[in-house]
N, C-alpha and C positions, 0 to 999 in steps of 0.2 A: 411837113413841107420840105426839108432838105433830107437829100440823099446821104450827103457826106459834106465836109469842109475839107479844104486844102489849105496847108500852110508851106511855104517855101523854106528851107533851113540851108545854112551854110556848111553844117557838119552834122551828117546824118547821125553818127554813132553818138554825138555829144547829144542832140536832140533826143535820141531814141533813151538814153539813160534817163534823162529828165521825166519824159512821158511815161516811160515805165514805171517811175517811181510814183509821180504825182497821180497818173490814172490809175495805176494799179491799187493806189489806196481807195479809190472811188469802186474797184470792182471790175474795171475796164481792162483789156489786155491787149497784146498785139494779136492781129487777126490775119495781118499779111506782112510779110518781111521780104523785100527785095534789094537789089543793089542800090537802087536809086529813091526807094520809096519804103515806107512804113506807115502799116495802117493798124489804128486802134478801134476797138469795138467789143462786142460780145460774142459773135459768132464768126468762125472762120471764114475768111474771104468776102467778109460783110464789113467793111470798114466805115465807121462815121467820122473819124478825123483820118486824113492821110498825110504825112509828112513826105514832101518830096524834096530831095537834094537839087541844088540851083546855085550857079555860081553868081548870080545876081539877086538873091533874095531881097525882096523890099518889103518893109513892113507897112500894113495897112495904115490909113491916117488916124490921127487922133479921134478918139470916141469909140473905134472898134474893139472888142475884146469877144472870147468866147466863154460862157458860162457853162460848166459841166454839171449835171444832176448827181447830187449826192443823197444817201439814203440816211443819213444820219449825222448830228452835229461832230461825233467823232470821226466820221468820214472826211469832213471838212478839215478837221484838225490834223488829220494824218496825211490829207493832200497837201497842206501847207508845210508841214514837218517834212515830209518826204522829198517835196518839190525843193525845198531849199536845201536840204541835204544833197540832192543831185544836180546843183547848180542852177538853181531857179533864185531869183531875188524878191524879197519881201516886197509887195504891193499893198497890204492890208492885211493884219493879223486876223484870226479867226474870231468871230464873234457875232452877235446880234447886229444887225442893221435896221433899226427901228423907221429910220428914214425911208427904207425902201418897203416896209411893211412889218406888222406886229410878229411875223413868224419867220422872217427873212433871217438865215444865219448863213454866212459866207466868209471866204478868205480870198485873197487877191494875190497872185503871183506874176512876175515877168519871167518867160521862159529864157534859155540861154541866147535866142536869136532876138530878143526884143519885144515878142508877142505877148500881149495881156490877157491871163487866163483866171478864171475865177471857177471855184467850187461853191455850190448852194445847196442848202436844203430850204425851202419855204414849206413850214410843217402843216399847213392847212391843206397842201396838196399830197399829203401822204395818206393813203389807204382810202 
């Protein structure tokens, strides 16, 4: 459905440091690097998440967050650990979320600009 998502950030280097760590733990990488934008994904020049430098970055309203696919609980754990180490704030430690389903394992962070992000594996969807 989506080609990519874009987030406005106030400090591109700071945001890049956070997303390099958090998304790197999930197997994603920088696929585009410009003076005012950084793209993340799996294939060069095909960004799935784009960070755009802007002077007036505004957060989406309550209820909005981005959930990234993880391939294992260990990747979810690494997303959380590495994201916190790179300037993110804990918004839900890694673990099962039985309220979301019997196979749902996730962690939640707030990035340096205040965007809410999640890494999730829903084990019944693997394989």
